[in-house]
C-alpha positions in Angstrom: 0.0 0.0 0.0 1.2 3.5 -0.9 2.0 5.8 2.1 0.5 9.2 2.2 2.6 10.7 4.9 6.0 9.9 6.5 7.0 11.0 9.9 7.5 9.6 13.4 5.5 8.7 16.6 6.7 10.6 19.6 6.3 8.4 22.6 8.0 10.3 25.4 11.7 10.4 24.5 11.2 7.4 22.1 10.8 8.3 18.4 9.4 5.7 16.0 9.7 6.3 12.3 6.5 5.4 10.6 4.5 5.6 7.3 0.9 6.6 7.2 -1.3 4.4 5.0 -5.0 4.7 4.2 -6.9 1.9 6.0 -10.1 2.3 4.1 -11.1 2.6 0.4 -14.3 3.6 -1.3 -16.0 1.1 -3.6 -18.9 3.4 -4.6 -19.6 3.7 -8.3 -18.8 7.1 -9.6 -20.6 8.8 -12.6 -19.6 11.5 -15.0 -21.8 14.4 -16.1 -22.6 14.3 -19.8 -24.5 16.5 -22.3 -27.8 14.8 -22.9 -28.0 15.9 -26.5 -24.8 14.3 -27.8 -23.4 12.4 -24.8 -20.3 14.6 -24.5 -18.6 15.0 -21.1 -19.3 18.1 -19.1 -16.2 19.6 -17.5 -15.6 22.4 -15.1 -13.2 25.2 -15.9 -11.6 27.5 -13.4 -12.3 31.0 -14.5 -11.3 34.3 -12.8 -14.5 36.2 -12.1 -12.8 39.5 -12.7 -11.3 39.1 -16.2 -13.2 36.0 -17.2 -10.1 34.1 -18.2 -9.4 30.4 -17.5 -6.5 29.9 -15.1 -4.2 27.0 -14.6 -3.3 25.3 -11.3 0.0 27.2 -11.1 -1.9 30.5 -11.1 -4.2 29.6 -8.2 -3.3 30.5 -4.7 -5.1 30.6 -1.2 -7.0 33.4 0.4 -9.3 33.9 3.4 -12.6 35.6 2.8 -13.4 38.0 5.5 -16.9 38.9 6.7 -17.2 41.9 4.3 -16.3 39.7 1.4 -12.7 40.9 0.9 -10.0 38.4 0.2 -6.9 38.1 2.4 -4.1 36.2 0.5 -2.3 33.5 2.4 0.8 31.9 0.9 2.5 28.6 1.7 5.4 30.5 3.1 3.0 32.2 5.6 1.7 28.8 6.8 5.2 27.3 6.9 6.4 30.0 9.2 3.8 29.1 11.9 5.1 27.0 14.8 3.7 23.5 14.2 5.5 20.9 16.3 3.4 18.1 14.8 4.3 18.9 11.2 6.2 15.6 10.9 5.4 14.0 14.2 2.4 12.1 15.7 2.8 13.3 19.3 1.1 11.1 21.9 -0.3 13.3 24.7 -2.3 10.8 26.8 -3.5 7.2 27.2 -7.2 6.8 28.0 -9.8 4.0 28.1 -11.3 3.3 24.7 -14.8 3.9 25.9 -13.9 7.5 26.8 -13.7 8.4 23.1 -17.1 9.5 21.8 -17.8 7.6 18.5 -19.1 10.9 17.1 -15.5 12.1 17.0 -14.4 9.3 14.7 -13.1 10.3 11.3 -10.8 8.7 8.7 -8.7 5.6 9.6 -5.1 4.9 8.9 -2.5 2.1 9.4 0.9 3.0 10.9 3.7 1.1 9.4 7.2 0.9 10.8 9.6 2.7 8.5 12.7 0.7 8.4 14.3 -2.1 10.4 15.4 0.1 13.4 11.8 1.2 13.9 10.6 -2.4 14.4 11.6 -2.7 18.1 10.0 0.6 19.4 7.0 0.0 17.2 6.4 -3.5 18.8 7.1 -2.0 22.2 4.3 0.6 21.8 2.0 -2.0 20.3 2.4 -4.5 23.2 2.1 -1.7 25.8 -1.3 -0.7 24.2 -2.4 -4.3 24.3 -1.5 -4.9 27.9 -3.0 -1.6 29.2 -6.2 -2.1 27.2 -6.1 1.6 26.5 -5.8 3.9 23.4 -3.4 6.7 22.8 -4.6 10.2 22.1 -2.2 12.1 19.8 -1.8 15.3 17.8 -0.6 15.3 14.2 -0.5 17.5 11.1 -1.9 16.5 7.8 -2.9 18.4 4.7 -2.0 21.8 6.2 -3.7 21.6 9.5 -3.2 20.1 12.9 -5.5 17.2 13.8 -6.4 15.0 16.7 -6.0 11.2 16.5 -6.5 8.0 18.5 -4.0 5.1 18.2 -5.2 1.5 18.9 -4.1 -2.0 18.0 -5.8 -3.9 15.2 -4.4 -7.5 15.0 -0.6 -6.8 15.0 -0.8 -3.3 13.5 -1.1 0.1 15.2 -4.0 1.9 13.6 -4.8 5.6 13.9 -8.3 7.1 13.7 -8.6 10.8 13.0 -10.7 12.5 15.5 -12.8 15.7 15.3 -11.9 18.3 17.9 -14.4 18.5 20.7 -15.7 21.9 19.6 -16.5 20.4 16.2 -19.2 18.2 17.6 -22.6 19.8 17.6 -24.9 19.5 20.7 -28.1 17.5 19.9 -30.4 20.4 20.7 -33.9 20.2 19.2 -33.3 16.8 17.7 -35.0 14.5 20.3 -38.8 14.2 20.0 -40.6 16.9 21.9 -43.9 15.0 22.4 -44.3 13.2 25.7 -44.5 9.5 24.8 -44.9 6.7 27.4 -43.3 3.4 26.4 -45.0 0.4 28.1 -43.1 -2.6 29.6 -44.8 -4.9 27.1 -43.3 -2.9 24.2 -39.9 -2.9 25.8 -40.1 -6.7 26.3 -40.9 -7.2 22.7 -38.1 -4.9 21.6 -35.7 -7.0 23.8 -37.0 -10.2 22.3 -36.4 -8.8 18.8 -32.9 -7.8 19.7 -32.2 -11.2 21.2 -33.6 -12.9 18.1 -31.6 -10.9 15.7 -28.5 -11.6 17.8 -25.0 -10.8 16.5 -23.8 -10.7 12.9 -20.5 -11.4 11.2 -19.5 -8.0 9.9 -17.5 -9.6 7.1 -20.8 -11.0 5.7 -22.3 -7.6 5.1 -22.1 -6.1 1.7 -23.4 -3.2 -0.4 -26.5 -4.6 -2.3 -27.1 -1.3 -4.0 -23.6 -1.1 -5.5 -24.0 -4.6 -6.8 -27.3 -3.7 -8.4 -25.7 -0.6 -10.0 -22.9 -2.7 -11.4 -25.3 -5.2 -12.9 -27.3 -2.3 -14.4 -24.2 -0.9 -16.0 -23.2 -4.3 -17.4 -26.7 -4.9 -18.8 -26.8 -1.5 -20.5 -23.3 -2.0 -21.9 -24.4 -5.3 -23.5 -27.5 -3.7 -24.9 -30.1 -5.5 -22.7 -33.5 -4.0 -22.3 -34.2 -3.6 -18.6 -37.6 -3.6 -16.9 -38.0 -1.5 -13.8 -38.6 -3.6 -10.7 -41.9 -3.3 -8.9 -41.4 -1.4 -5.7 -43.6 -2.0 -2.7 -45.2 1.1 -1.3 -44.5 1.0 2.4 -45.1 4.6 3.2 -48.1 6.4 4.7 -49.3 3.4 6.7 -50.3 3.6 10.3 -49.1 0.4 12.0 -49.7 -1.1 15.4 -46.3 -1.0 17.2 -47.0 -4.1 19.2 -48.1 -6.1 16.2 -45.1 -4.8 14.2 -42.7 -6.0 16.9 -44.4 -9.4 17.1 -44.2 -9.8 13.3 -40.6 -8.7 13.4 -39.7 -11.3 16.0 -41.5 -14.0 14.0 -39.8 -13.0 10.8 -36.4 -12.9 12.5 -36.9 -16.4 13.9 -37.9 -17.8 10.5 -34.8 -16.1 9.0 -32.6 -17.9 11.6 -34.2 -21.2 10.7 -36.1 -21.7 13.9 -38.9 -24.2 13.5 -42.5 -23.9 14.9 -43.6 -25.9 18.0 -44.6 -29.5 17.9 -48.3 -28.7 17.6 -47.7 -26.8 14.4 -48.2 -23.4 15.8 -45.5 -20.8 16.4 -44.3 -20.3 19.9 -45.8 -17.2 21.6 -43.5 -14.2 21.4 -44.4 -12.7 24.7 -47.3 -12.6 27.2 -48.9 -9.6 25.4 -51.5 -9.0 22.7 -51.7 -6.5 20.0 -53.8 -3.3 20.4 -56.2 -4.4 17.7 -56.9 -7.7 19.5 -57.5 -5.8 22.8 -60.5 -4.0 21.4 -63.7 -5.7 22.6 -65.9 -4.0 20.0 -64.4 -6.2 17.2 -65.6 -9.5 18.6 -63.8 -12.0 20.9 -60.2 -11.3 21.6 -57.4 -13.7 22.3 -56.0 -13.8 25.8 -52.3 -14.5 26.5 -53.1 -18.2 27.3 -54.8 -18.7 24.0 -58.5 -18.8 25.3 -61.0 -16.4 23.9 -62.1 -13.5 26.0 -65.8 -14.4 25.4 -65.3 -17.9 27.0 -63.5 -16.4 29.9 -66.2 -13.8 30.4 -69.0 -16.3 30.1 -67.3 -18.6 32.6 -66.9 -15.6 34.9 -70.6 -14.6 34.4 -71.7 -18.2 35.1 -69.8 -18.2 38.3 -71.3 -14.9 39.3 -74.9 -16.1 38.5 -74.4 -19.3 40.4 -73.1 -17.4 43.4 -76.1 -15.0 43.1 -78.6 -17.9 42.9 -77.1 -19.5 46.0 -77.4 -16.3 47.9 -81.0 -15.7 46.7 -81.9 -19.3 47.7 -80.6 -18.8 51.1 -82.5 -15.5 51.7 -85.9 -16.8 50.3 -85.6 -20.3 51.8 -86.6 -22.0 48.5 -87.1 -25.8 48.5 -84.1 -28.0 48.1 -85.5 -29.5 44.9 -84.5 -26.6 42.9 -85.2 -26.4 39.2 -85.6 -30.2 38.8 -88.5 -30.3 41.4 -90.3 -27.4 39.7 -90.2 -29.2 36.4 -91.6 -32.5 38.0 -94.5 -30.6 39.6 -95.3 -28.9 36.4 -95.3 -32.2 34.6 -97.7 -33.8 37.1 -100.2 -30.9 36.9 -100.1 -31.1 33.1 -100.8 -34.9 33.2 -103.7 -34.4 35.7 -105.3 -31.8 33.4 -105.0 -34.1 30.4 -106.7 -36.9 32.4 -109.6 -34.7 33.6 -110.2 -33.5 30.0 -110.3 -37.1 28.7 -112.8 -38.2 31.3 -115.1 -35.2 30.6 -115.1 -36.1 26.9 -115.9 -39.7 27.6 -118.9 -38.7 29.8 -120.3 -36.5 27.1 -120.1 -39.2 24.5 -121.8 -41.7 26.9 -124.7 -39.3 27.5 -125.3 -38.8 23.8 -125.6 -42.5 23.2 -128.1 -43.1 26.1 -130.7 -40.3 25.1 -132.3 -42.2 22.1 -132.8 -45.4 24.1 -134.9 -43.5 26.7 -137.2 -42.0 24.0 -137.7 -45.4 22.4 -138.9 -47.0 25.6 -141.3 -44.2 26.2 
């Protein structure tokens, strides 16, 4: 790898010659601007706004624009005359715990390579000291015309340096947090914890840029003259969702993605002892309870218990017979049978009287 800066690490009175190498690289696909009419490239030209003439790089200098818009020229000699002890040195100023560095300060990353054989011994000494202390080094260095802040740590067997933003370059998060008062329930937190546990950890090396791959496939297809059809996109915006239901669905989807199988009875295991807001509404019919029983059954069972208890109390107060409902039904059946027997006997008497009347007239 090509070095972008040569200097030394200042570790007390120890000086370690090193080379600075970029630790990251960009794989994003870059595009050129073209003229839509003929496909020609569009280029920018540097033109002086006073005389309108195009200027070369050799004719371009630096200047500071003041508040009133006037330009104050600054030459490389002016900057070179400034006292900058870190011009060619990464000066370690402190050793601190790694968690004391705010990730918001993280900037570009570099590898520090020992420059030459004599630098190997002090380089390894600093590396092993960082490993054993489990700390990181905070350092100052100069790069591209300005002094910067850095953090040195060990990556495998190499000392890496992360550029850090200065503390006054970090904005305070004022007005960013939601202003509305929102109460998060324990059930929602439990589901969020379940989702986090289900997703688990990930191998960072397995992650890749799907969009970049799609762009590269698009370029290859157009270069070969293929006719591409736009993929149908799902409209997921503008929908009001139930947070509990969304969390439950997320947990189930995460479990399926991890290859977890349903329970033996063929149903998926319950995610948590909670139900969605939609299922809790009684106006929409029966709702499911955490145990899987319907609320209507639970309520009817409860009502039955209440009615039984009320009947028992009423029976005690009114001193009703011990026969209860069964005795009443038997008494009613007996009365009905007696009525039917009386009606039958009355009908038989009438028929007998009608037959006897002609006989009397004949004898007379």
